[in-house]
DRENTORKOL-3810 file (N, C-alpha, C; in nm, 4 decimals):
REM DRENTORKOL-3810
@n.u->22.8956; n.v->5.3918; n.w->6.9323; ca.u->22.8315; ca.v->5.3423; ca.w->7.0506; c.u->22.9406; c.v->5.3175; c.w->7.1543
@n.u->22.9122; n.v->5.3598; n.w->7.2729; ca.u->23.0117; ca.v->5.3456; ca.w->7.3785; c.u->23.0147; c.v->5.2015; c.w->7.4288
@n.u->23.1180; n.v->5.1714; n.w->7.4969; ca.u->23.1354; ca.v->5.0360; ca.w->7.5500; c.u->23.0303; c.v->5.0048; c.w->7.6564
@n.u->22.9983; n.v->5.1044; n.w->7.7293; ca.u->22.9006; ca.v->5.0840; ca.w->7.8338; c.u->22.7624; c.v->5.0579; c.w->7.7734
@n.u->22.7200; n.v->5.1293; n.w->7.6736; ca.u->22.5915; ca.v->5.1086; ca.w->7.6076; c.u->22.5889; c.v->4.9714; c.w->7.5422
@n.u->22.7012; n.v->4.9364; n.w->7.4749; ca.u->22.7082; ca.v->4.8060; ca.w->7.4105; c.u->22.6953; c.v->4.6940; c.w->7.5134
@n.u->22.7574; n.v->4.7098; n.w->7.6293; ca.u->22.7519; ca.v->4.6086; ca.w->7.7354; c.u->22.6095; c.v->4.5962; c.w->7.7898
@n.u->22.5376; n.v->4.7063; n.w->7.8046; ca.u->22.4003; ca.v->4.7025; ca.w->7.8552; c.u->22.3083; c.v->4.6315; c.w->7.7572
@n.u->22.3246; n.v->4.6601; n.w->7.6262; ca.u->22.2433; ca.v->4.5944; ca.w->7.5240; c.u->22.2734; c.v->4.4450; c.w->7.5214
@n.u->22.3997; n.v->4.4098; n.w->7.5271; ca.u->22.4415; ca.v->4.2697; ca.w->7.5255; c.u->22.3850; c.v->4.1952; c.w->7.6482
@n.u->22.3871; n.v->4.2586; n.w->7.7649; ca.u->22.3353; ca.v->4.1961; ca.w->7.8871; c.u->22.1847; c.v->4.1715; c.w->7.8740
@n.u->22.1100; n.v->4.2701; n.w->7.8190; ca.u->21.9659; ca.v->4.2516; ca.w->7.7993; c.u->21.9371; c.v->4.1397; c.w->7.7005
@n.u->22.0154; n.v->4.1318; n.w->7.5967; ca.u->21.9943; ca.v->4.0272; ca.w->7.4966; c.u->22.0236; c.v->3.8898; c.w->7.5557
@n.u->22.1282; n.v->3.8793; n.w->7.6348; ca.u->22.1638; ca.v->3.7517; ca.w->7.6970; c.u->22.0569; c.v->3.7095; c.w->7.7996
@n.u->22.0075; n.v->3.8058; n.w->7.8748; ca.u->21.9032; ca.v->3.7760; ca.w->7.9723; c.u->21.7767; c.v->3.7292; c.w->7.9017
@n.u->21.7351; n.v->3.7973; n.w->7.7962; ca.u->21.6173; ca.v->3.7577; ca.w->7.7201; c.u->21.6357; c.v->3.6205; c.w->7.6584
@n.u->21.7537; n.v->3.5910; n.w->7.6065; ca.u->21.7812; ca.v->3.4595; ca.w->7.5469; c.u->21.7741; c.v->3.3509; c.w->7.6541
@n.u->21.8280; n.v->3.3793; n.w->7.7727; ca.u->21.8231; ca.v->3.2815; ca.w->7.8823; c.u->21.6798; c.v->3.2510; c.w->7.9218
@n.u->21.5977; n.v->3.3552; n.w->7.9400; ca.u->21.4573; ca.v->3.3349; ca.w->7.9787; c.u->21.3808; c.v->3.2605; c.w->7.8707
@n.u->21.4054; n.v->3.2930; n.w->7.7448; ca.u->21.3347; ca.v->3.2257; ca.w->7.6364; c.u->21.3739; c.v->3.0790; c.w->7.6326
@n.u->21.5014; n.v->3.0498; n.w->7.6516; ca.u->21.5493; ca.v->2.9111; ca.w->7.6448; c.u->21.4982; c.v->2.8276; c.w->7.7626
@n.u->21.5004; n.v->2.8844; n.w->7.8804; ca.u->21.4671; ca.v->2.8056; ca.w->7.9995; c.u->21.3209; c.v->2.8147; c.w->8.0430
@n.u->21.2553; n.v->2.9230; n.w->8.0193; ca.u->21.1191; ca.v->2.9405; ca.w->8.0675; c.u->21.0169; c.v->2.9489; c.w->7.9549
@n.u->21.0601; n.v->2.9488; n.w->7.8339; ca.u->20.9697; ca.v->2.9610; ca.w->7.7205; c.u->20.9281; c.v->3.1058; c.w->7.7044
@n.u->20.8784; n.v->3.1359; n.w->7.5929; ca.u->20.8381; ca.v->3.2737; ca.w->7.5663; c.u->20.6867; c.v->3.2781; c.w->7.5548
@n.u->20.6290; n.v->3.3673; n.w->7.6259; ca.u->20.4843; ca.v->3.3817; ca.w->7.6215; c.u->20.4542; c.v->3.5049; c.w->7.5382
@n.u->20.3881; n.v->3.4833; n.w->7.4310; ca.u->20.3548; ca.v->3.5928; ca.w->7.3419; c.u->20.2300; c.v->3.6628; c.w->7.3913
@n.u->20.2142; n.v->3.7860; n.w->7.3532; ca.u->20.0986; ca.v->3.8650; ca.w->7.3948; c.u->19.9693; c.v->3.8076; c.w->7.3399
@n.u->19.9754; n.v->3.7417; n.w->7.2248; ca.u->19.8540; ca.v->3.6854; ca.w->7.1666; c.u->19.8375; c.v->3.5361; c.w->7.1974
@n.u->19.9178; n.v->3.4832; n.w->7.2916; ca.u->19.9083; ca.v->3.3419; ca.w->7.3271; c.u->19.7769; c.v->3.3161; c.w->7.3997
@n.u->19.7137; n.v->3.2006; n.w->7.3736; ca.u->19.5855; ca.v->3.1664; ca.w->7.4344; c.u->19.6026; c.v->3.0427; c.w->7.5215
@n.u->19.5126; n.v->3.0294; n.w->7.6212; ca.u->19.5145; ca.v->2.9119; ca.w->7.7071; c.u->19.5726; c.v->2.9447; c.w->7.8429
@n.u->19.5819; n.v->2.8411; n.w->7.9252; ca.u->19.6299; ca.v->2.8564; ca.w->8.0617; c.u->19.7605; c.v->2.7807; c.w->8.0776
@n.u->19.8422; n.v->2.8266; n.w->8.1713; ca.u->19.9637; ca.v->2.7529; ca.w->8.2019; c.u->19.9282; c.v->2.6368; c.w->8.2931
@n.u->20.0193; n.v->2.5456; n.w->8.3061; ca.u->19.9963; ca.v->2.4280; ca.w->8.3900; c.u->19.9740; c.v->2.4682; c.w->8.5352
@n.u->20.0483; n.v->2.5631; n.w->8.5849; ca.u->20.0330; ca.v->2.6040; ca.w->8.7249; c.u->19.8960; c.v->2.6669; c.w->8.7486
@n.u->19.8443; n.v->2.7435; n.w->8.6524; ca.u->19.7113; ca.v->2.8018; ca.w->8.6663; c.u->19.6041; c.v->2.6926; c.w->8.6722
@n.u->19.6175; n.v->2.5908; n.w->8.5905; ca.u->19.5223; ca.v->2.4796; ca.w->8.5903; c.u->19.5294; c.v->2.4036; c.w->8.7224
@n.u->19.6484; n.v->2.3799; n.w->8.7739; ca.u->19.6626; ca.v->2.3072; ca.w->8.9006; c.u->19.6033; c.v->2.3864; c.w->9.0174
@n.u->19.6234; n.v->2.5165; n.w->9.0182; ca.u->19.5671; ca.v->2.5979; ca.w->9.1251; c.u->19.4136; c.v->2.5962; c.w->9.1179
@n.u->19.3588; n.v->2.6049; n.w->8.9969; ca.u->19.2130; ca.v->2.6001; ca.w->8.9816; c.u->19.1582; c.v->2.4656; c.w->9.0280
@n.u->19.2265; n.v->2.3567; n.w->8.9948; ca.u->19.1815; ca.v->2.2238; ca.w->9.0389; c.u->19.1877; c.v->2.2111; c.w->9.1911
@n.u->19.2891; n.v->2.2672; n.w->9.2537; ca.u->19.2993; ca.v->2.2618; ca.w->9.4000; c.u->19.1841; c.v->2.3379; c.w->9.4648
@n.u->19.1500; n.v->2.4529; n.w->9.4099; ca.u->19.0394; ca.v->2.5321; ca.w->9.4649; c.u->18.9076; c.v->2.4569; c.w->9.4505
@n.u->18.8848; n.v->2.3956; n.w->9.3352; ca.u->18.7617; ca.v->2.3193; ca.w->9.3132; c.u->18.7564; c.v->2.1989; c.w->9.4076
@n.u->18.8680; n.v->2.1313; n.w->9.4287; ca.u->18.8710; ca.v->2.0143; ca.w->9.5174; c.u->18.8389; c.v->2.0546; c.w->9.6611
@n.u->18.8921; n.v->2.1661; n.w->9.7064; ca.u->18.8632; ca.v->2.2127; ca.w->9.8430; c.u->18.7157; c.v->2.2482; c.w->9.8572
@n.u->18.6602; n.v->2.3146; n.w->9.7570; ca.u->18.5181; ca.v->2.3519; ca.w->9.7618; c.u->18.4287; c.v->2.2278; c.w->9.7622
@n.u->18.4601; n.v->2.1287; n.w->9.6804; ca.u->18.3803; ca.v->2.0053; ca.w->9.6775; c.u->18.3892; c.v->1.9299; c.w->9.8098
@n.u->18.5063; n.v->1.9293; n.w->9.8713; ca.u->18.5214; ca.v->1.8648; ca.w->10.0020; c.u->18.4328; c.v->1.9290; c.w->10.1071
@n.u->18.4257; n.v->2.0626; n.w->10.1061; ca.u->18.3403; ca.v->2.1336; ca.w->10.2015; c.u->18.1929; c.v->2.1034; c.w->10.1762
@n.u->18.1541; n.v->2.0963; n.w->10.0501; ca.u->18.0144; ca.v->2.0664; ca.w->10.0164; c.u->17.9778; c.v->1.9248; c.w->10.0615
@n.u->18.0648; n.v->1.8289; n.w->10.0376; ca.u->18.0364; ca.v->1.6906; ca.w->10.0785; c.u->18.0270; c.v->1.6780; c.w->10.2295
@n.u->18.1108; n.v->1.7497; n.w->10.3024; ca.u->18.1050; ca.v->1.7462; ca.w->10.4483; c.u->17.9719; c.v->1.8039; c.w->10.4969
@n.u->17.9269; n.v->1.9116; n.w->10.4351; ca.u->17.7989; ca.v->1.9729; ca.w->10.4739; c.u->17.6818; c.v->1.8799; c.w->10.4443
@n.u->17.6856; n.v->1.8122; n.w->10.3312; ca.u->17.5781; ca.v->1.7186; ca.w->10.2955; c.u->17.5742; c.v->1.6014; c.w->10.3929
@n.u->17.6898; n.v->1.5495; n.w->10.4309; ca.u->17.6951; ca.v->1.4405; ca.w->10.5286; c.u->17.6396; c.v->1.4818; c.w->10.6634
@n.u->17.6703; n.v->1.6024; n.w->10.7059; ca.u->17.6179; ca.v->1.6528; ca.w->10.8327; c.u->17.4667; c.v->1.6705; c.w->10.8262
@n.u->17.4183; n.v->1.7182; n.w->10.7138; ca.u->17.2743; ca.v->1.7370; ca.w->10.6960; c.u->17.2005; c.v->1.6034; c.w->10.7004
@n.u->17.2571; n.v->1.5009; n.w->10.6373; ca.u->17.1938; ca.v->1.3689; ca.w->10.6388; c.u->17.1883; c.v->1.3121; c.w->10.7805
@n.u->17.2937; n.v->1.3319; n.w->10.8570; ca.u->17.2966; ca.v->1.2839; ca.w->10.9947; c.u->17.1931; c.v->1.3565; c.w->11.0807
@n.u->17.1824; n.v->1.4877; n.w->11.0622; ca.u->17.0845; ca.v->1.5655; ca.w->11.1374; c.u->16.9414; c.v->1.5252; c.w->11.1020
@n.u->16.9175; n.v->1.4923; n.w->10.9758; ca.u->16.7843; ca.v->1.4521; ca.w->10.9321; c.u->16.7433; c.v->1.3207; c.w->10.9982
@n.u->16.8350; n.v->1.2244; n.w->11.0058; ca.u->16.8044; ca.v->1.0961; ca.w->11.0699; c.u->16.7769; c.v->1.1148; c.w->11.2189
@n.u->16.8532; n.v->1.2003; n.w->11.2829; ca.u->16.8312; ca.v->1.2271; ca.w->11.4255; c.u->16.6956; c.v->1.2941; c.w->11.4483
@n.u->16.6598; n.v->1.3890; n.w->11.3630; ca.u->16.5299; ca.v->1.4561; ca.w->11.3760; c.u->16.4157; c.v->1.3574; c.w->11.3542
@n.u->16.4325; n.v->1.2644; n.w->11.2602; ca.u->16.3297; ca.v->1.1636; ca.w->11.2349; c.u->16.3118; c.v->1.0740; c.w->11.3574
@n.u->16.4218; n.v->1.0326; n.w->11.4196; ca.u->16.4136; ca.v->0.9472; ca.w->11.5383; c.u->16.3432; c.v->1.0199; c.w->11.6526
@n.u->16.3735; n.v->1.1475; n.w->11.6726; ca.u->16.3084; ca.v->1.2237; ca.w->11.7796; c.u->16.1588; c.v->1.2417; c.w->11.7519
@n.u->16.1230; n.v->1.2676; n.w->11.6286; ca.u->15.9814; ca.v->1.2831; ca.w->11.5940; c.u->15.9039; c.v->1.1530; c.w->11.6164
@n.u->15.9599; n.v->1.0404; n.w->11.5720; ca.u->15.8926; ca.v->0.9119; ca.w->11.5908; c.u->15.8859; c.v->0.8732; c.w->11.7385
@n.u->15.9884; n.v->0.9100; n.w->11.8152; ca.u->15.9852; ca.v->0.8843; ca.w->11.9592; c.u->15.8745; c.v->0.9662; c.w->12.0250
@n.u->15.8576; n.v->1.0889; n.w->11.9806; ca.u->15.7495; ca.v->1.1718; ca.w->12.0339; c.u->15.6138; c.v->1.1112; c.w->12.0010
@n.u->15.5991; n.v->1.0570; n.w->11.8815; ca.u->15.4741; ca.v->0.9900; ca.w->11.8453; c.u->15.4501; c.v->0.8673; c.w->11.9325
@n.u->15.5553; n.v->0.7923; n.w->11.9633; ca.u->15.5405; ca.v->0.6748; ca.w->12.0503; c.u->15.4929; c.v->0.7153; c.w->12.1891
@n.u->15.5494; n.v->0.8222; n.w->12.2438; ca.u->15.5070; ca.v->0.8706; ca.w->12.3753; c.u->15.3616; c.v->0.9173; c.w->12.3708
@n.u->15.3253; n.v->0.9870; n.w->12.2659; ca.u->15.1871; ca.v->1.0338; ca.w->12.2513; c.u->15.0910; c.v->0.9153; c.w->12.2376
@n.u->15.1322; n.v->0.8114; n.w->12.1666; ca.u->15.0487; ca.v->0.6908; ca.w->12.1541; c.u->15.0255; c.v->0.6256; c.w->12.2902
@n.u->15.1305; n.v->0.6199; n.w->12.3732; ca.u->15.1164; ca.v->0.5587; ca.w->12.5062; c.u->15.0191; c.v->0.6386; c.w->12.5920
@n.u->15.0273; n.v->0.7712; n.w->12.5860; ca.u->14.9340; ca.v->0.8536; ca.w->12.6639; c.u->14.7921; c.v->0.8437; c.w->12.6080
@n.u->14.7798; n.v->0.8330; n.w->12.4780; ca.u->14.6470; ca.v->0.8176; ca.w->12.4170; c.u->14.5828; c.v->0.6864; c.w->12.4596
@n.u->14.6615; n.v->0.5820; n.w->12.4736; ca.u->14.6083; ca.v->0.4525; ca.w->12.5180; c.u->14.5509; c.v->0.4635; c.w->12.6592
@n.u->14.6152; n.v->0.5411; n.w->12.7442; ca.u->14.5637; ca.v->0.5605; ca.w->12.8809; c.u->14.4320; c.v->0.6382; c.w->12.8762
@n.u->14.4278; n.v->0.7441; n.w->12.7959; ca.u->14.3051; ca.v->0.8243; ca.w->12.7856; c.u->14.1888; c.v->0.7440; c.w->12.7288
@n.u->14.2166; n.v->0.6629; n.w->12.6267; ca.u->14.1108; ca.v->0.5847; ca.w->12.5609; c.u->14.0564; c.v->0.4772; c.w->12.6551
@n.u->14.1446; n.v->0.4126; n.w->12.7304; ca.u->14.1002; ca.v->0.3038; ca.w->12.8180; c.u->14.0170; c.v->0.3548; c.w->12.9360
@n.u->14.0346; n.v->0.4816; n.w->12.9685; ca.u->13.9638; ca.v->0.5422; ca.w->13.0825; c.u->13.9917; c.v->0.4672; c.w->13.2117
@n.u->14.1010; n.v->0.3914; n.w->13.2151; ca.u->14.1398; ca.v->0.3193; ca.w->13.3371; c.u->14.2237; c.v->0.4124; c.w->13.4245
@n.u->14.2095; n.v->0.4008; n.w->13.5532; ca.u->14.2850; ca.v->0.4802; ca.w->13.6479; c.u->14.4234; c.v->0.4179; c.w->13.6609
@n.u->14.5304; n.v->0.4858; n.w->13.6169; ca.u->14.6645; ca.v->0.4246; ca.w->13.6182; c.u->14.7173; c.v->0.4107; c.w->13.7608
@n.u->14.7802; n.v->0.2977; n.w->13.7865; ca.u->14.8401; ca.v->0.2712; ca.w->13.9171; c.u->14.9678; c.v->0.3532; c.w->13.9333
@n.u->14.9932; n.v->0.3999; n.w->14.0541; ca.u->15.1162; ca.v->0.4743; ca.w->14.0829; c.u->15.2334; c.v->0.3791; c.w->14.0722
@n.u->15.3387; n.v->0.4225; n.w->14.0063; ca.u->15.4577; ca.v->0.3405; ca.w->13.9887; c.u->15.5190; c.v->0.3601; c.w->13.8508
@n.u->15.6095; n.v->0.2693; n.w->13.8188; ca.u->15.6805; ca.v->0.2807; ca.w->13.6912; c.u->15.6689; c.v->0.1503; c.w->13.6146
@n.u->15.6514; n.v->0.1593; n.w->13.4833; ca.u->15.6472; ca.v->0.0403; ca.w->13.3984; c.u->15.7274; c.v->0.0678; c.w->13.2713
@n.u->15.7820; n.v->-0.0383; n.w->13.2157; ca.u->15.8608; ca.v->-0.0294; ca.w->13.0930; c.u->15.7993; c.v->-0.1221; c.w->12.9900
@n.u->15.7867; n.v->-0.0736; n.w->12.8676; ca.u->15.7288; ca.v->-0.1558; ca.w->12.7609; c.u->15.7885; c.v->-0.1127; c.w->12.6273
@n.u->15.7784; n.v->-0.2026; n.w->12.5318; ca.u->15.8291; ca.v->-0.1748; ca.w->12.3977; c.u->15.7259; c.v->-0.0900; c.w->12.3234
@n.u->15.7728; n.v->0.0133; n.w->12.2554; ca.u->15.6818; ca.v->0.1006; ca.w->12.1795; c.u->15.7444; c.v->0.1304; c.w->12.0428
@n.u->15.7428; n.v->0.0310; n.w->11.9525; ca.u->15.8064; ca.v->0.0500; ca.w->11.8217; c.u->15.7338; c.v->0.1555; c.w->11.7383
@n.u->15.8097; n.v->0.2176; n.w->11.6520; ca.u->15.7535; ca.v->0.3186; ca.w->11.5623; c.u->15.8361; c.v->0.3150; c.w->11.4334
@n.u->15.7747; n.v->0.2709; n.w->11.3256; ca.u->15.8482; ca.v->0.2611; ca.w->11.1988; c.u->15.9600; c.v->0.1595; c.w->11.2102
@n.u->16.0780; n.v->0.1980; n.w->11.1670; ca.u->16.1928; ca.v->0.1076; ca.w->11.1718; c.u->16.2609; c.v->0.1055; c.w->11.3086
@n.u->16.2176; n.v->0.1906; n.w->11.3984; ca.u->16.2810; ca.v->0.2019; ca.w->11.5302; c.u->16.2088; c.v->0.1145; c.w->11.6321
@n.u->16.2856; n.v->0.0513; n.w->11.7194; ca.u->16.2318; ca.v->-0.0328; ca.w->11.8268; c.u->16.2572; c.v->0.0382; c.w->11.9597
@n.u->16.1766; n.v->0.1384; n.w->11.9862; ca.u->16.1937; ca.v->0.2188; ca.w->12.1065; c.u->16.1455; c.v->0.1439; c.w->12.2308
@n.u->16.1905; n.v->0.1917; n.w->12.3467; ca.u->16.1440; ca.v->0.1419; ca.w->12.4758; c.u->16.0864; c.v->0.2611; c.w->12.5514
@n.u->15.9626; n.v->0.2452; n.w->12.5983; ca.u->15.8954; ca.v->0.3521; ca.w->12.6728; c.u->15.8968; c.v->0.3187; c.w->12.8213
@n.u->15.9209; n.v->0.4207; n.w->12.9027; ca.u->15.9116; ca.v->0.4072; ca.w->13.0479; c.u->15.8035; c.v->0.5037; c.w->13.0950
@n.u->15.7013; n.v->0.4447; n.w->13.1535; ca.u->15.5872; ca.v->0.5240; ca.w->13.2000; c.u->15.5940; c.v->0.5366; c.w->13.3513
@n.u->15.5884; n.v->0.6586; n.w->13.3998; ca.u->15.5912; ca.v->0.6841; ca.w->13.5435; c.u->15.4618; c.v->0.7545; c.w->13.5823
@n.u->15.3906; n.v->0.6950; n.w->13.6779; ca.u->15.2656; ca.v->0.7536; ca.w->13.7273; c.u->15.2914; c.v->0.7989; c.w->13.8707
@n.u->15.2633; n.v->0.9258; n.w->13.8968; ca.u->15.2845; ca.v->0.9822; ca.w->14.0309; c.u->15.1542; c.v->1.0427; c.w->14.0815
@n.u->15.1329; n.v->1.0267; n.w->14.2114; ca.u->15.0139; ca.v->1.0870; ca.w->14.2739; c.u->15.0371; c.v->1.2377; c.w->14.2834
@n.u->14.9289; n.v->1.3110; n.w->14.2717; ca.u->14.9406; ca.v->1.4569; ca.w->14.2834; c.u->14.8725; c.v->1.5020; c.w->14.4117
@n.u->14.8586; n.v->1.6326; n.w->14.4279; ca.u->14.7955; ca.v->1.6864; ca.w->14.5491; c.u->14.6492; c.v->1.6488; c.w->14.5603
@n.u->14.5838; n.v->1.6240; n.w->14.4502; ca.u->14.4426; ca.v->1.5879; ca.w->14.4508; c.u->14.4275; c.v->1.4371; c.w->14.4323
@n.u->14.3349; n.v->1.3733; n.w->14.5044; ca.u->14.3150; ca.v->1.2291; ca.w->14.4872; c.u->14.2474; c.v->1.1951; c.w->14.3531
@n.u->14.1979; n.v->1.2956; n.w->14.2827; ca.u->14.1303; ca.v->1.2716; ca.w->14.1547; c.u->14.2238; c.v->1.2849; c.w->14.0347
@n.u->14.3475; n.v->1.3249; n.w->14.0597; ca.u->14.4401; ca.v->1.3539; ca.w->13.9488; c.u->14.5724; c.v->1.2828; c.w->13.9711
@n.u->14.6271; n.v->1.2266; n.w->13.8619; ca.u->14.7613; ca.v->1.1666; ca.w->13.8648; c.u->14.8426; c.v->1.2196; c.w->13.7479
@n.u->14.9702; n.v->1.2362; n.w->13.7748; ca.u->15.0608; ca.v->1.2828; ca.w->13.6704; c.u->15.1244; c.v->1.1617; c.w->13.6025
@n.u->15.1160; n.v->1.1577; n.w->13.4703; ca.u->15.1733; ca.v->1.0467; ca.w->13.3935; c.u->15.2840; c.v->1.1029; c.w->13.3046
@n.u->15.4028; n.v->1.0427; n.w->13.3153; ca.u->15.5176; ca.v->1.0812; ca.w->13.2333; c.u->15.5590; c.v->0.9614; c.w->13.1500
@n.u->15.5724; n.v->0.9812; n.w->13.0193; ca.u->15.6213; ca.v->0.8747; ca.w->12.9306; c.u->15.7518; c.v->0.9234; c.w->12.8693
@n.u->15.8593; n.v->0.8481; n.w->12.8958; ca.u->15.9913; ca.v->0.8779; ca.w->12.8395; c.u->16.0246; c.v->0.7704; c.w->12.7372
@n.u->16.0794; n.v->0.8099; n.w->12.6247; ca.u->16.1118; ca.v->0.7160; ca.w->12.5171; c.u->16.2640; c.v->0.7087; c.w->12.5016
@n.u->16.3146; n.v->0.5839; n.w->12.4971; ca.u->16.4580; ca.v->0.5582; ca.w->12.4852; c.u->16.4846; c.v->0.4762; c.w->12.3591
@n.u->16.6044; n.v->0.4891; n.w->12.3014; ca.u->16.6352; ca.v->0.4112; ca.w->12.1810; c.u->16.6430; c.v->0.2609; c.w->12.2079
@n.u->16.6815; n.v->0.2217; n.w->12.3310; ca.u->16.6896; ca.v->0.0793; ca.w->12.3659; c.u->16.6711; c.v->0.0655; c.w->12.5169
@n.u->16.6590; n.v->-0.0583; n.w->12.5614; ca.u->16.6326; ca.v->-0.0834; ca.w->12.7035; c.u->16.7474; c.v->-0.0363; c.w->12.7937
@n.u->16.8698; n.v->-0.0506; n.w->12.7486; ca.u->16.9844; ca.v->-0.0138; ca.w->12.8313; c.u->17.0292; c.v->0.1300; c.w->12.8153
@n.u->16.9632; n.v->0.2050; n.w->12.7328; ca.u->17.0065; ca.v->0.3420; ca.w->12.7035; c.u->16.9568; c.v->0.4397; c.w->12.8090
@n.u->17.0376; n.v->0.5426; n.w->12.8349; ca.u->16.9979; ca.v->0.6490; ca.w->12.9263; c.u->16.9605; c.v->0.7770; c.w->12.8505
@n.u->16.9805; n.v->0.7771; n.w->12.7194; ca.u->16.9507; ca.v->0.8949; ca.w->12.6372; c.u->16.8008; c.v->0.9007; c.w->12.6082
@n.u->16.7367; n.v->1.0052; n.w->12.6536; ca.u->16.5930; ca.v->1.0223; ca.w->12.6322; c.u->16.5718; c.v->1.0897; c.w->12.4965
@n.u->16.4968; n.v->1.0226; n.w->12.4098; ca.u->16.4655; ca.v->1.0804; ca.w->12.2789; c.u->16.3465; c.v->1.1750; c.w->12.2867
@n.u->16.2497; n.v->1.1406; n.w->12.3706; ca.u->16.1306; ca.v->1.2248; ca.w->12.3871; c.u->16.0699; c.v->1.1973; c.w->12.5239
@n.u->16.0044; n.v->1.2983; n.w->12.5775; ca.u->15.9368; ca.v->1.2817; ca.w->12.7060; c.u->15.8099; c.v->1.3675; c.w->12.7037
@n.u->15.6992; n.v->1.3045; n.w->12.7394; ca.u->15.5705; ca.v->1.3728; ca.w->12.7411; c.u->15.5092; c.v->1.3549; c.w->12.8796
@n.u->15.4560; n.v->1.4647; n.w->12.9326; ca.u->15.3945; ca.v->1.4630; ca.w->13.0653; c.u->15.2503; c.v->1.5115; c.w->13.0515
@n.u->15.1602; n.v->1.4420; n.w->13.1184; ca.u->15.0196; ca.v->1.4843; ca.w->13.1187; c.u->14.9595; c.v->1.4552; c.w->13.2558
@n.u->14.8394; n.v->1.5041; n.w->13.2743; ca.u->14.7646; ca.v->1.4791; ca.w->13.3974; c.u->14.6388; c.v->1.4035; c.w->13.3590
@n.u->14.6111; n.v->1.2945; n.w->13.4355; ca.u->14.4937; ca.v->1.2110; ca.w->13.4084; c.u->14.3979; c.v->1.2262; c.w->13.5251
@n.u->14.2734; n.v->1.2432; n.w->13.4906; ca.u->14.1685; ca.v->1.2579; ca.w->13.5922; c.u->14.0977; c.v->1.1245; c.w->13.6108
@n.u->14.0618; n.v->1.0930; n.w->13.7357; ca.u->13.9912; ca.v->0.9694; ca.w->13.7664; c.u->13.8457; c.v->0.9850; c.w->13.7239
@n.u->13.8110; n.v->0.9211; n.w->13.6141; ca.u->13.6753; ca.v->0.9321; ca.w->13.5593; c.u->13.5726; c.v->0.8586; c.w->13.6450
@n.u->13.6129; n.v->0.7536; n.w->13.7148; ca.u->13.5195; ca.v->0.6739; ca.w->13.7942; c.u->13.4708; c.v->0.7508; c.w->13.9181
@n.u->13.5550; n.v->0.8348; n.w->13.9765; ca.u->13.5201; ca.v->0.9054; ca.w->14.1005; c.u->13.4646; c.v->1.0444; c.w->14.0737
@n.u->13.4414; n.v->1.0791; n.w->13.9539; ca.u->13.3947; ca.v->1.2116; ca.w->13.9180; c.u->13.2547; c.v->1.2388; c.w->13.9550
END
């Protein structure tokens, strides 16, 4: 065997011994996962769970907002129904009153405006989350006919 061949074999043996000593030897029939593989899998699962929790939180917030808007719309419809049922001719102007619905304590602002015909008035009911709020949750507009002058 030549010196060069012997040196190449010796270098391969030393390299293999170094890797086995410092990095361990992984056999072809070895089972299980390495620590780094487990850590990477846990990181991926943690990121996915974080995204799912964020989506669920957003969905819950949207559901509460939709519920508030629906109940506000019902409050506005109730105010207009009260005008229709009373058959009273609404006075032109603006009024504010409490119109609770479920757990919400809404404030309704009713605006009555004269129209082109003396027999018809436009009634607008806007619903707000509180008296000082400018955010309109719902607004319903209808036309009321003067039943007495018909």
